[in-house]
C-alpha positions, 0 to 999 in steps of 0.5 A, a space after each residue: 508401526 508409527 509408534 516405532 518410528 516416532 522418536 526417530 521422526 522427532 529427531 529430524 522434524 520439529 516435534 512442536 509442529 507435528 500434527 499427524 503421523 501415519 504409515 502409507 503406501 506411496 506409488 514410486 516411479 517404477 510403478 511399485 507401491 512402497 511403505 513410507 511414513 507420512 508426517 504433516 506439520 503446521 505448513 508442510 508435508 513429509 514423506 519419510 523412509 519406513 526404517 529406523 533411523 528414518 530420513 526425509 525422502 520428500 518434503 514440500 510446503 502446502 503452498 507448493 500444491 497446485 491440486 489435490 484429488 482424493 479419489 480413487 486415492 490421494 494425489 497431490 500435484 505440484 508444479 513438476 511432480 505428482 505424488 499418489 498414496 494410499 492411507 489406511 482408512 477414509 478417516 485418515 484421508 479425510 484428516 489429511 485433506 482437512 488439514 491441508 485445506 485448513 492450513 491454506 485457509 489460514 494463509 489466504 484469510 479466505 481471500 477471493 484469490 485463494 486457491 481451491 485445490 481439493 477435488 474430492 469424491 462425494 463419500 469423503 467426510 464433511 470434515 474435509 470440506 468445511 475448511 476449504 479456503 473459500 469457506 466463510 467459517 474456516 478462519 476465526 475472526 478474532 486472530 491477532 491482526 487478521 492472522 498476519 503472524 500465521 501467514 508470515 510463518 507459512 511464507 517463511 517456511 515456503 521460502 526457506 528462511 527463519 521465522 523472526 519471532 520479533 516480527 510476530 511479537 511486534 505485530 501480535 502485541 504492539 500493533 494489535 494492542 494499539 489497533 494500528 492498521 498501518 504497517 511500517 517497514 521502518 520498524 523492521 529496517 534492521 532486517 535483511 531485504 529477503 526478510 522484508 520481502 516476506 513481511 510484505 508478501 504476508 500482507 497480500 491476503 491480510 484484511 487487518 492492515 489498510 496501510 503500508 508505509 516506508 519512508 527514507 528506507 531504500 528497498 531492494 528489488 525483492 521487496 518492491 516486487 512483493 509490494 507489486 504482488 501485494 497490490 495485485 492481490 489485496 482487497 484491503 490495502 487503501 494507502 501506500 507510502 514509498 517515500 524516498 525508497 530508492 524505487 527504480 524508474 519503471 516502478 510506476 509502470 509496474 504498479 499500474 499493471 499490478 492495479 489493473 490486475 486487481 478489480 478488488 483493489 481499494 487503494 485511494 492514497 499513493 505517496 511515491 515522493 522522492 523517487 525518480 520515476 519514468 514519466 510514461 509510467 507515471 501517466 499510466 499509473 495516474 490513469 489507472 488509479 483514477 479508475 479505482 472504485 474508491 477514487 483518489 484521495 491523496 497523490 504525492 508525486 513530489 520530486 519524482 521528475 514529473 514533467 508537463 505530460 504527466 501533469 496533462 495526464 493527471 489533469 485530464 483524469 481528474 477533470 474526466 469525472 466529478 467524482 474526483 472533485 469530491 474525493 481528492 483531498 491531498 495533492 503534492 506536485 512540489 519539487 518538480 522544477 518546470 513542470 507547471 511553467 508552460 501552457 500545459 499547466 492550464 489543464 491543472 488550473 481547470 481542475 482547481 477552478 472546479 468546486 472541489 474538496 482539496 484540503 492540502 495543495 503543494 505546488 512549491 518549486 514547480 515554476 508555477 505562475 502564481 498570479 495565474 493560479 489564484 483565479 482558479 483557487 478562488 473559484 474552486 478551493 475556497 471552501 476546504 483548502 487548509 494548507 497551501 504551499 506556493 513557495 519558490 515560484 514566481 509572481 509576475 510584476 507585469 500583471 500585478 494590477 490585473 491579478 491583485 483583485 483575485 489575489 485579495 479576494 481569495 485570501 478574504 474568502 477562504 474558509 479554512 486556511 491554517 498554513 500558507 507559504 509564499 516563501 522565496 517568491 519575491 512578492 511585489 509590495 502591492 501584492 503583499 499589501 493585498 494579501 494582508 488586507 484580504 486576511 484582515 477582512 476574512 471573518 473565517 480565519 482564526 489561526 494562520 501560519 504565514 511564511 513569507 521568508 525570503 521575499 523582497 518586500 516592504 511591508 506596510 506596518 499599519 496593515 500588519 498590526 491590524 491583522 495581528 490585532 484581530 487574529 491569532 496569526 504567526 508569520 515568518 518574515 524575510 531574513 
């Protein structure tokens, strides 16, 4: 019977994706059992009418199946319907169960979050169970980029959108050949929002990609919701960059919830810069991130409307355990005017004064009292700090004599500085002189870029010449 229908079937179902065709008995709503044609494609099941020309009566993606039973007859449970059918032999039944489970295993990449939907009787052949989603042998380990393209194709089918071959080609060819673990949404910025959403969703169970990057590309709610879904499921994603992505103010709060739902999360780097975010959500997010198993290595909250309460939450979280002093490498709170202007800033200074491994610190344009900061930097940041940006802040002229020794001592003791910006700070002449004296006497600095542009200073030329005579030293001077 199947042979008679084959040509008719191929006219309405993509023949290249057909994997299995058999005649079946399907139970109907009126309690009768009627002839149908069962067709399995790569990601989808079809029930076709048993006549020529045939037509599609029911179809659904395997992802819509909530449970399967194989005893006493095959049964597929969906959200709003159940289909019961009888095949011609146990081998046919075994093949159907095997195919569905194998397809799901390729979509979920054996993730701990993959569903276990097949409940079979003990007589079902071993072949139907060896491809269960939780099986360690169900998916080849050598698929390009962890099988991203297959998951993407399955989700495109599930969502009823066309699978973009250019996406699959770029991932399977360019990303894979370069061993690139950072998925850059900007590479696909020409696609519609719905296409980008499916791409992001495909990363939820992918074990190849460890970074998701998006900068200067405004993403809609469809995409941001899939980012949250991915963060709530992924056990491989370590770094998330959504810089200037047009995120809604409640995104930080939603991200906090998503991470709390994922005990397997390995996220350690977050860049949400240049998005206006709700401060309570940011506070909750900071506390949640600091609870993650990998600790916090990078946090960029530049220009996010962060306020002093957010800084207090961050500082308290960072000070709560020595683990963060040993993990945080990059901290950027810049372009949040007033965030460090009050007494609450002392909480951050407390963390900075503890021995830590910070390499990159950007507190520019935060109204930070620079003269009060260097005591903390001297105690905690001399060993590893390479990049320091304190531009567009203030240096107290009234406390110059009290702070100059600490200022000079930091610059004479820092081991790793390569970039320092004190631009637009209106440094008093004595402070600048202490800066150059400190740099001159520092035996550890060999190559430093110093930006003092926009400062109202009178430079001691002999000190400057002394520095440049003994160091590879570049600077930007007042204009």
